[in-house]
C-alpha positions in Angstrom: 3.4 -32.2 12.0 6.8 -33.9 12.0 9.2 -31.5 13.7 11.4 -31.3 16.7 11.2 -27.5 17.3 9.2 -24.5 16.1 10.1 -20.9 16.6 7.1 -19.3 18.5 8.6 -15.8 19.2 10.0 -13.8 16.4 10.3 -10.1 15.7 10.4 -8.9 12.1 11.5 -5.5 10.8 7.9 -4.3 11.5 8.4 -4.5 15.2 10.0 -1.0 14.7 11.7 -0.9 18.1 13.8 -4.0 17.3 14.0 -6.8 14.8 15.8 -7.1 11.5 14.0 -10.1 10.0 12.6 -9.5 6.5 9.6 -11.7 5.6 10.8 -13.4 2.4 14.3 -14.3 3.6 12.6 -15.6 6.8 10.6 -18.1 4.8 13.6 -19.1 2.7 15.5 -19.8 5.9 12.7 -21.6 7.7 12.2 -23.8 4.6 15.9 -24.5 4.4 16.0 -25.6 8.0 13.1 -28.0 7.4 10.8 -26.4 9.9 7.1 -26.8 8.9 5.8 -23.7 10.8 6.9 -20.4 12.3 5.3 -17.7 14.3 5.4 -13.9 13.9 5.0 -12.0 17.2 5.9 -8.4 16.5 5.5 -5.8 19.3 1.8 -5.0 19.7 1.1 -4.9 16.0 0.0 -6.8 13.0 1.7 -4.5 10.5 3.3 -7.4 8.6 0.6 -10.0 9.2 -0.8 -10.2 5.6 2.7 -10.2 4.1 3.8 -12.9 6.5 0.7 -15.1 6.0 0.9 -15.0 2.2 4.6 -15.6 2.1 4.3 -18.6 4.5 1.4 -20.1 2.6 3.3 -19.7 -0.7 6.4 -21.4 0.9 4.3 -24.3 2.3 5.0 -23.2 5.8 2.3 -23.0 8.5 1.9 -19.4 9.7 1.4 -18.9 13.5 -0.1 -15.5 14.3 0.7 -13.7 17.5 2.1 -10.6 19.2 4.3 -9.6 22.1 2.7 -7.2 24.7 3.7 -5.0 27.5 1.3 -5.7 30.4 0.5 -3.2 33.2 -1.5 -3.6 36.3 -4.8 -1.8 36.5 -4.1 -0.3 39.9 -0.4 0.4 39.3 0.8 1.1 35.8 4.4 1.3 37.0 4.5 -2.5 37.2 5.3 -3.6 33.6 5.8 -7.2 32.4 5.9 -9.0 29.1 3.9 -11.8 27.6 3.3 -13.3 24.2 -0.1 -14.2 22.9 -0.7 -16.6 20.0 -4.0 -17.0 18.1 -5.3 -20.6 18.4 -8.2 -20.2 16.1 -10.4 -17.6 14.3 -11.8 -16.3 17.5 -8.3 -15.9 19.0 -7.3 -14.0 15.9 -10.3 -11.6 16.3 -9.5 -11.2 20.0 -5.8 -10.4 19.3 -7.0 -7.8 16.7 -9.3 -6.2 19.3 -6.6 -6.2 22.0 -3.9 -4.6 19.7 -6.4 -1.9 18.6 -7.4 -1.2 22.2 -3.8 -0.9 23.2 -3.2 1.9 20.8 -6.5 3.7 21.5 -6.4 3.4 25.3 -3.0 2.1 26.4 -0.4 4.6 25.1 1.9 6.6 27.3 5.5 7.9 27.2 6.0 6.6 23.7 5.1 3.0 24.5 1.9 0.8 24.1 0.5 -1.3 26.9 -2.4 -3.5 27.7 -4.1 -3.8 31.1 -4.4 -7.0 32.9 -8.2 -6.7 33.2 -8.5 -6.5 29.4 -7.2 -10.1 29.0 -10.3 -11.6 30.6 -12.4 -10.1 27.8 -10.2 -11.4 25.1 -9.0 -14.8 26.5 -10.9 -17.1 24.2 -8.9 -18.8 21.5 -5.6 -17.5 22.7 -2.5 -19.5 23.9 -0.1 -17.6 26.2 3.7 -17.7 26.5 4.7 -16.2 29.9 7.4 -13.9 28.6 10.3 -15.7 30.3 12.3 -13.8 32.9 10.5 -10.6 31.8 7.0 -11.9 32.5 5.3 -11.2 35.8 6.0 -14.8 37.0 9.6 -14.6 35.9 10.1 -11.2 37.6 8.8 -12.7 40.9 11.0 -15.8 40.6 14.2 -13.7 40.1 13.2 -11.5 43.0 13.0 -14.6 45.2 9.2 -14.1 45.7 8.2 -17.7 45.1 4.8 -17.3 46.8 4.0 -14.4 44.5 5.2 -16.3 41.5 3.0 -19.3 42.5 0.0 -17.0 42.9 0.5 -15.3 39.6 1.0 -18.6 37.8 -2.3 -19.9 39.3 -4.1 -16.8 38.0 -2.8 -17.3 34.5 -3.6 -21.0 34.4 -7.1 -20.3 35.5 -7.6 -17.6 33.0 -6.1 -19.6 30.1 -6.8 -23.3 31.1 -4.4 -25.7 29.3 -3.3 -22.6 27.2 -0.6 -21.1 29.4 3.0 -22.1 29.1 6.0 -21.0 31.2 8.5 -19.8 28.6 12.2 -20.7 28.8 15.0 -19.0 27.0 18.8 -19.5 26.8 20.2 -16.6 24.7 23.1 -15.6 27.0 21.3 -12.7 28.6 21.5 -11.8 32.3 19.8 -14.0 34.9 18.3 -16.4 32.2 19.7 -19.6 33.7 18.7 -18.6 37.2 15.2 -18.1 35.9 15.1 -21.3 33.9 16.0 -23.4 37.0 13.4 -21.7 39.1 10.7 -21.8 36.4 11.2 -25.5 35.8 10.8 -26.2 39.5 7.7 -24.1 39.7 6.2 -25.7 36.6 6.7 -29.1 38.1 5.0 -28.1 41.3 2.0 -26.4 39.6 1.8 -29.0 36.7 2.2 -26.2 34.2 3.8 -27.0 30.8 7.0 -25.2 29.8 8.0 -24.1 26.3 11.3 -23.0 24.8 11.8 -19.9 22.6 14.7 -17.9 21.2 12.9 -14.5 20.9 14.4 -14.2 17.4 15.3 -10.7 16.2 17.6 -11.5 13.2 18.3 -14.5 11.0 22.1 -15.0 11.7 24.4 -14.1 14.5 26.5 -11.9 12.1 23.6 -9.5 12.0 23.7 -8.7 15.7 25.8 -5.5 15.4 23.5 -4.2 12.6 20.5 -5.1 14.8 22.0 -3.1 17.7 22.5 -0.2 15.4 18.8 -0.4 14.4 17.8 -0.4 18.1 20.0 2.7 18.7 18.6 4.5 15.7 15.1 4.1 17.2 16.2 5.1 20.7 18.3 8.1 19.6 21.4 6.7 21.3 24.9 5.6 20.2 26.3 2.1 20.3 28.9 2.9 22.9 26.5 4.9 25.2 27.2 3.6 28.7 23.6 4.5 29.7 22.1 2.3 27.0 20.1 -0.7 28.2 21.4 -3.7 26.3 18.4 -5.9 26.0 19.6 -8.3 23.2 22.3 -10.8 22.7 24.0 -12.2 19.5 22.3 -15.5 20.2 18.8 -14.2 19.3 19.1 -15.5 15.7 17.0 -18.1 13.9 18.6 -21.2 15.5 18.2 -24.5 13.8 16.1 -27.3 15.4 19.5 -29.1 16.0 20.9 -26.1 17.9 17.8 -25.9 20.0 17.8 -29.6 20.7 21.4 -29.3 22.0 20.6 -26.2 24.0 17.6 -27.8 25.8 18.8 -31.4 25.9 18.0 -31.3 29.6 14.4 -30.1 29.1 13.1 -32.0 26.0 9.5 -31.3 26.8 10.1 -27.6 26.3 10.9 -28.3 22.7 8.1 -30.9 22.2 5.6 -28.3 23.4 6.7 -25.9 20.6 5.4 -28.5 18.1 2.3 -29.1 20.2 1.5 -25.4 20.2 2.1 -25.2 16.5 -0.4 -28.0 16.0 -3.0 -26.2 18.2 -2.7 -22.9 16.3 -4.9 -23.1 13.2 -5.9 -19.7 11.8 -7.1 -19.3 8.3 -7.3 -15.7 7.2 -9.7 -14.9 4.3 -7.9 -12.8 1.7 -9.0 -11.4 -1.7 -12.8 -11.1 -1.0 -14.1 -7.5 -1.0 -16.7 -6.3 1.4 -18.5 -3.0 0.8 -20.8 -1.1 3.1 -24.5 -1.1 2.3 -25.7 1.9 0.2 -29.3 2.7 1.2 -31.7 1.8 -1.7 -35.2 3.2 -2.1 -37.9 0.7 -1.1 -39.2 -1.4 -3.9 -35.9 -1.4 -5.9 -33.0 -3.8 -5.8 -29.5 -2.4 -5.8 -29.0 -3.4 -9.4 -32.2 -1.8 -10.6 -31.5 1.4 -8.7 -28.0 1.5 -10.1 -29.3 1.3 -13.6 -31.9 3.9 -13.0 -29.6 6.6 -11.5 -27.1 5.9 -14.3 -29.6 6.4 -17.1 -31.2 9.4 -15.3 -27.7 11.0 -15.0 -27.0 10.3 -18.7 -30.3 12.1 -19.5 -29.0 15.2 -17.7 -25.6 15.0 -19.4 -27.1 14.6 -22.9 -29.4 17.6 -22.3 -26.4 19.8 -21.5 -24.3 18.4 -24.4 -26.7 18.2 -27.3 -29.8 19.7 -28.8 -32.4 17.0 -28.5 -34.4 18.5 -31.4 -31.5 18.0 -33.8 -32.0 15.4 -36.6 -29.0 13.3 -35.6 -29.8 13.3 -31.8 -31.4 9.9 -31.9 -28.3 8.3 -33.3 -26.0 10.1 -30.8 -28.2 9.0 -27.9 -28.2 5.4 -29.1 -24.4 5.4 -29.1 -24.3 6.7 -25.5 -27.0 4.3 -24.3 -25.2 1.3 -25.9 -22.0 2.2 -24.2 -23.7 2.9 -20.9 -25.5 -0.5 -20.9 -22.3 -2.2 -21.8 -20.5 -0.7 -18.8 -23.5 -1.3 -16.5 -23.5 -5.0 -17.4 -19.8 -5.4 -16.6 -20.1 -3.5 -13.3 -23.1 -5.5 -12.2 -21.5 -8.8 -13.3 -18.4 -8.0 -11.3 -20.4 -7.0 -8.3 -19.3 -3.4 -8.0 -22.5 -1.2 -8.2 -22.1 -0.4 -4.4 -18.7 1.0 -5.0 -20.0 3.5 -7.7 -23.0 4.5 -5.5 -20.8 5.2 -2.5 -18.4 7.3 -4.5 -21.4 9.1 -6.1 -22.8 9.8 -2.7 -19.8 11.5 -1.1 -19.0 13.5 -4.3 -22.6 14.7 -4.4 -22.3 15.7 -0.8 -19.1 17.7 -1.5 -20.7 19.5 -4.5 -23.8 20.2 -2.5 -21.6 21.9 0.2 -19.6 23.9 -2.3 -16.4 21.9 -1.9 -14.5 21.9 -5.2 -14.1 18.4 -6.7 -11.7 17.6 -9.5 -13.1 16.7 -13.0 -11.6 13.2 -12.8 -8.3 11.7 -13.8 -6.7 8.3 -14.3 -8.4 5.3 -15.9 -11.7 6.1 -14.1 -12.2 9.0 -16.6 -12.9 6.2 -19.2 -16.2 5.3 -17.6 -19.4 6.7 -19.0 -21.2 5.4 -15.9 -18.9 7.6 -13.8 -19.7 10.5 -16.0 -23.4 9.9 -15.8 -23.2 9.7 -12.0 -21.3 13.0 -11.8 -18.3 11.2 -10.4 -16.2 12.6 -13.3 -16.8 15.5 -15.6 -15.1 14.1 -18.7 -17.1 12.7 -21.5 -15.2 9.4 -22.4 -16.9 9.2 -25.9 -15.6 12.6 -26.9 -12.0 11.7 -26.1 -12.1 8.0 -27.1 -11.4 6.8 -23.6 -11.7 3.1 -23.0 -13.7 1.6 -20.1 -11.5 -1.5 -20.1 -8.6 0.5 -18.8 -10.6 1.1 -15.7 -12.5 -2.2 -15.2 -11.4 -5.3 -17.1 -13.8 -8.3 -16.9 -10.9 -10.6 -17.9 -8.9 -9.6 -14.8 -11.0 -9.0 -11.7 -9.8 -6.2 -9.6 -11.5 -3.4 -7.6 -12.3 -0.2 -9.4 -10.2 2.7 -8.1 -11.2 6.3 -8.6 -8.5 9.0 -7.8 -10.7 11.8 -6.6 -9.4 15.3 -6.0 -10.9 17.6 -3.4 -10.0 21.1 -2.5 -7.1 20.8 0.0 -8.8 23.0 2.6 -12.0 21.0 2.6 -11.0 17.4 2.0 -11.2 16.5 5.7 -14.8 17.7 5.7 -15.7 15.1 3.1 -13.9 12.4 5.1 -15.7 13.5 8.2 -19.0 13.2 6.3 -18.2 9.7 5.3 -17.3 8.8 8.9 -20.6 10.3 10.2 -22.6 8.6 7.5 -21.1 5.1 7.6 -20.0 5.0 11.3 -16.9 6.4 13.1 -15.8 2.8 13.9 -16.1 1.8 10.2 -14.0 4.5 8.6 -10.3 5.3 8.8 -7.3 6.3 6.8 -4.5 3.8 5.8 -1.1 3.3 7.3 2.2 3.7 5.4 5.6 2.5 6.4 8.7 4.6 6.1 12.0 2.8 5.4 15.7 3.5 5.9 16.5 4.9 2.4 20.0 5.2 1.0 21.0 8.8 2.0 19.2 8.7 5.4 20.6 5.3 6.5 24.1 6.5 6.0 23.6 9.5 8.3 21.7 7.3 10.9 24.5 4.7 11.0 27.2 7.3 11.2 25.4 8.9 14.2 25.0 5.7 16.2 28.6 4.7 15.5 29.7 8.0 16.9 31.3 9.1 13.6 31.9 12.8 12.8 28.9 14.7 11.3 31.1 16.0 8.5 32.0 12.5 7.4 28.3 11.4 7.4 27.3 14.6 5.5 30.0 14.1 2.9 29.2 10.4 2.3 25.4 11.1 2.1 25.9 13.9 -0.4 27.9 11.6 -2.7 24.8 9.4 -3.1 22.8 10.7 -6.1 19.4 12.2 -5.3 17.2 10.0 -7.5 14.0 8.1 -7.0 14.7 4.5 -6.2 18.4 5.1 -5.5 20.1 2.4 -3.5 23.6 2.1 -1.9 24.6 -0.6 -4.4 23.5 1.5 -7.4 25.2 4.6 -6.0 28.5 2.7 -5.6 28.3 1.3 -9.1 27.4 4.7 -10.7 29.7 7.1 -8.8 33.5 6.6 -9.2 34.4 9.3 -6.6 32.2 7.5 -4.1 34.0 4.2 -4.8 37.3 5.8 -4.4 36.3 7.5 -1.1 35.0 4.2 0.4 38.2 2.4 -0.7 40.4 5.0 0.9 38.6 6.0 4.1 38.3 3.2 6.7 35.6 4.9 8.8 33.5 5.6 5.7 33.8 1.9 4.8 32.5 1.0 8.3 29.5 3.2 7.9 28.8 1.8 4.4 29.1 -1.9 5.5 26.5 -1.5 8.3 24.3 0.8 6.2 24.0 -2.0 3.6 22.5 -4.3 6.2 20.0 -1.7 7.4 19.0 -0.2 4.0 15.3 -0.7 3.3 14.4 -1.8 6.8 11.0 -0.4 8.0 11.7 2.5 10.4 8.4 4.3 11.1 4.7 4.6 10.3 2.8 7.4 8.6 -0.5 8.0 7.0 -1.4 7.4 3.3 -1.9 10.7 1.5 -5.4 10.0 0.3 -6.5 6.4 1.1 -9.6 5.9 3.1 -11.3 2.6 3.9 -15.0 2.2 4.6 -15.9 -1.1 6.3 -19.4 -2.7 6.2 -19.1 -3.2 10.0 -16.5 -2.1 12.5 -12.9 -1.8 11.2 -11.5 -4.3 13.6 -13.6 -7.1 12.0 -11.1 -6.8 9.2 -7.9 -5.2 10.5 -6.4 -3.8 13.7 -6.1 0.0 14.0 -3.2 2.3 15.0 -3.3 5.8 16.3 -1.1 8.4 18.0 -0.8 8.8 21.7 -3.7 11.3 21.8 -6.0 8.8 20.0 -5.9 10.9 16.8 -4.7 10.0 13.3 -6.6 6.7 13.2 -5.3 4.3 10.5 -5.6 0.7 9.6 -2.5 -1.4 10.6 -2.5 -2.9 7.1 -1.0 -0.8 4.3 -3.0 0.0 1.1 -2.3 -3.4 -0.6 -2.8 -5.5 2.5 -5.9 -3.8 3.6 -7.6 -4.6 0.3 -6.4 -8.2 0.6 -8.1 -8.3 3.9 -11.4 -7.3 2.3 -11.6 -3.6 2.8 -12.1 -1.3 -0.2 -9.9 1.8 -0.5 -11.3 5.1 -1.7 -8.8 7.9 -2.6 -9.6 11.3 -1.1 -6.8 13.4 -2.5 -6.3 17.0 -1.4 -5.3 19.2 -4.4 -4.0 22.7 -3.8 -4.8 23.7 -7.4 -8.5 23.2 -6.7 -8.2 25.4 -3.6 -6.5 28.2 -5.6 -9.1 28.0 -8.4 -11.8 28.3 -5.8 -10.2 31.4 -4.3 -9.9 32.9 -7.8 -13.5 32.3 -8.7 -14.7 33.8 -5.4 -12.5 36.9 -5.9 -13.9 37.4 -9.4 -17.5 36.9 -8.3 -17.2 39.4 -5.4 -20.1 42.0 -5.8 -18.8 45.0 -7.8 -22.0 47.1 -7.6 -23.0 46.3 -11.2 -26.7 45.3 -11.8 -25.8 43.0 -14.7 -22.9 41.2 -13.0 -22.9 37.5 -14.1 -21.1 35.0 -11.8 -18.3 33.1 -13.3 -18.7 29.3 -13.4 -15.6 27.3 -14.1 -17.5 24.6 -16.0 -18.9 27.2 -18.4 -15.5 28.4 -19.6 -15.1 27.3 -23.2 -12.3 24.8 -24.1 -11.5 26.7 -27.3 -10.9 30.1 -25.7 -8.3 31.8 -28.0 -6.8 34.0 -25.3 -6.0 30.9 -23.2 -4.1 29.2 -26.1 -2.2 32.4 -26.8 -1.0 32.5 -23.2 0.0 28.8 -23.4 1.9 29.4 -26.7 3.9 32.0 -25.0 4.7 29.3 -22.3 3.4 31.5 -19.5 2.6 28.5 -17.5 4.3 29.0 -14.2 2.1 27.3 -11.5 0.0 25.6 -14.1 -0.1 21.9 -13.0 2.1 19.7 -15.2 2.9 22.5 -17.6 5.3 24.6 -15.6 8.7 22.8 -15.7 11.5 24.3 -17.9 11.5 21.2 -20.2 7.7 21.4 -20.6 7.9 25.1 -21.4 10.4 24.4 -24.2 8.1 21.7 -25.6 5.1 24.1 -25.5 7.0 26.7 -27.5 7.9 24.1 -30.1 4.4 22.5 -30.3 2.4 25.8 -30.1 -0.8 24.1 -28.8 -4.1 25.5 -30.2 -6.6 22.9 -28.9 -7.3 20.8 -25.9 -6.1 17.6 -27.7 -2.7 19.3 -28.0 -2.5 19.9 -24.3 -3.5 16.3 -23.6 -0.7 15.1 -25.9 1.8 17.5 -24.3 1.4 15.8 -20.9 1.6 12.3 -22.5 4.6 13.1 -24.6 6.6 14.7 -21.8 8.0 11.5 -20.5 11.4 9.8 -20.7 10.3 7.2 -23.3 8.8 9.5 -25.9 11.4 12.2 -25.4 14.3 9.7 -25.9 12.7 7.9 -28.9 12.2 10.8 -31.3 8.4 10.6 -31.0 8.1 14.1 -29.8 10.0 15.5 -32.8 7.8 13.5 -35.2 4.7 14.8 -33.4 5.8 18.5 -33.5 7.0 18.4 -37.1 3.9 16.6 -38.4 1.6 19.0 -36.6 3.3 22.0 -38.3 3.5 20.4 -41.7 7.3 20.1 -41.7 7.0 16.3 -42.0 4.5 14.1 -43.7 1.9 12.3 -41.6 2.8 8.6 -41.9 1.5 5.5 -40.3 3.5 2.4 -39.0 4.6 0.4 -42.1 1.1 -0.3 -43.3 0.1 -1.3 -46.8 -3.2 -3.0 -46.9 -3.5 -2.4 -43.2 -3.1 1.3 -43.6 -6.8 2.0 -43.2 -6.9 -0.1 -40.0 -4.5 2.1 -38.2 -5.4 5.5 -39.6 -8.6 6.0 -37.6 -6.6 5.2 -34.4 -3.6 7.3 -35.0 -4.9 10.2 -37.1 -5.6 12.5 -34.1 -1.9 12.2 -33.1 -0.4 12.5 -36.6 0.4 8.8 -36.9 2.4 8.8 -33.7 1.4 6.3 -30.9 1.0 8.6 -27.9 -1.7 7.1 -25.7 -2.2 3.8 -23.9 -5.7 3.7 -25.4 -4.1 3.6 -28.8 -2.0 0.6 -27.8 -5.2 -1.2 -26.8 -7.0 -0.2 -30.0 -4.1 -1.3 -32.2 -4.0 -4.7 -30.5 -7.7 -5.0 -31.0 -7.7 -4.0 -34.6 -4.5 -5.6 -35.8 -4.3 -8.8 -33.7 -7.9 -9.5 -32.8 -7.6 -8.8 -29.0 -10.6 -8.1 -27.0 -10.3 -4.7 -25.2 -10.0 -6.7 -21.9 -7.2 -8.7 -23.4 -5.6 -5.5 -24.8 -5.6 -4.1 -21.4 -3.6 -7.1 -20.2 -1.1 -6.4 -23.0 -0.9 -2.7 -21.9 -0.2 -3.7 -18.3 2.4 -6.2 -19.3 4.2 -3.6 -21.4 4.1 -1.2 -18.5 5.5 -3.7 -16.0 8.3 -4.9 -18.5 8.3 -8.4 -17.2 10.2 -10.5 -19.8 8.1 -13.7 -19.3 4.8 -11.9 -19.6 6.1 -9.9 -22.7 7.2 -13.1 -24.4 3.7 -14.6 -23.9 2.1 -11.4 -25.2 4.4 -11.4 -28.3 3.2 -14.9 -29.2 -0.5 -13.9 -28.7 -0.1 -10.8 -30.8 1.7 -12.6 -33.7 -0.9 -15.4 -33.7 -3.8 -13.0 -33.6 -2.4 -10.8 -36.4 -1.8 -13.8 -38.6 -5.3 -14.9 -37.9 -6.5 -11.6 -39.3 -4.4 -11.9 -42.4 -1.5 -9.6 -41.3 2.0 -10.5 -42.4 3.9 -11.9 -39.3 7.0 -9.8 -39.8 4.9 -6.6 -40.1 2.9 -7.6 -37.0 6.1 -8.0 -35.0 7.5 -4.7 -36.3 4.4 -2.9 -35.1 4.5 -4.8 -31.8 8.0 -3.6 -31.2 7.0 -0.1 -32.1 4.1 -0.2 -29.7 6.3 -1.6 -26.9 
């Protein structure tokens, strides 16, 4: 490693209590400075670890993994010091994961997270330690003039971490730093202990210092000019260049050389992108694959018995279609290695049903799986509604299956508790989320810490439009009154300038609404855990994307109030009324062609009916006058900005009521190709499945390839769309379709 200095202590925005460093700009800056490696040492957490690791590897920079800790003495927890631990190898990474997790589960008090000195002996292997500078226990003793105590403490650390403990030196313009440096160098010489330089980076450039201080004050609930506020940081804690550090430590060159030596010694490879599922118990004598096929076919037998008369003359043909589709899906699921996922989902849904906990019928792309229907994971027959399995699992793009499963809001936690009991308390948890400083809130926060009037903050915040994804930049561009106000009011301009620097910064943590992970062993083999001060609310420290990268599979346990209300209603209806012939109502037995239900819908009496209750939806219902389930499905698909703005909705309504002729996209000799796909929707392209079928029929796509096209259209990435346009045109020409017609239909589909 050719370098003169490596930053070994750095706090990103995910430190929460301080730090303004965002991961991508960090990598750009490190690369620009020619540094081959950089460490991330957030306060007692690995929140950003996966993001950091991936970004570093992508930039060709070696990631060094570590964390800063507050250390307390076992016999006296009022004695607090700091130290920084870096993972030297895989074992060191595992030990850091365990130490961080234990800190949250056993070391929280007064809003802070601590580790105990005695714990370090258990987790010392594979770890390199930086002493914490003047705030470490050795540094505190030196500044107190207790040289003997400092010598004793240093000997303890050097024995616990042989050749892996470094006295840390800093020159950031903070109080007593230079006194400490001189004393530490002298002690290091006497004890033959190596020294190392750090800058305890909290922001990328010195110009960000004021914004960083505002961030700290927001977290502490103080104002910038509060005389009681402890000022722990200086404007020199930026990402200094190697040249700046060489100049700063010209008198102690070994402190810089040791940063490079430590970077060489730290070699952690994190396995990402491999999924690990817990074992589902399989009956003796069967393999998992054979058992999976058996329960799927057995479940289909039950479904077919309830759907069709097996004595009917056409039953054999119907059954053959279902068996063919089921085997097709089973082969893909087995080939992709996901039978365990289906069996686990089947297991906890069965437990919920067996314990009278309402479960949703299924939604999202998972409803396109006949295997899921056969295993009673969903209650929607995908063949009846032309739902495509490839929207759920695509053999051409390997990704985990993902069922969105709705449970009764009141009983969802019982299902999660069952999973924890069944698979192990230390193997199951929910998933962390990160709250950020959004446009409206950050303006109020900044105004408060700057000591500005509440009325000014309130006025400025209210001038920002309340829209999903709104940013300060978008707001200023879109709102002329806001621009005028900022140009004319100096204090408002000051708030805005600082808010721009803080917008989007990670502020706090929360819990994912429905995500649950089930590990094949204890959770900390894959990710550290976080919890509140009472030990409750256990979550992984990696968010939903990162936790899957780390190998854990996410299951969505969503609590739906609608299911709870339906359950209450059914129980009220089924209360004994003294009648001998009272028949209990079963939701699943209610016919889908009930005339009274459609009459109620046509009157738009849909208040509190999920997805059908908004004013705009009620207007559309009155126009469409739905009289079958397919109309209701179309209603939900059509009530979106794209269809509403394009005129598709008017075409659909007018064609349904005969006010316009049913027509198909400019098709002459291709007319019969598109008609079977679009006939149920009067020639209008309404569903994503239709997009996939058109690509398959008109341009020769496989359904897996058509799903890639669907995803590309959804993401609206120009380069991907250009690629798909060429593939569609070539495929259409190959099937004898005129190129200009193919492109016209492509544009219509898009």
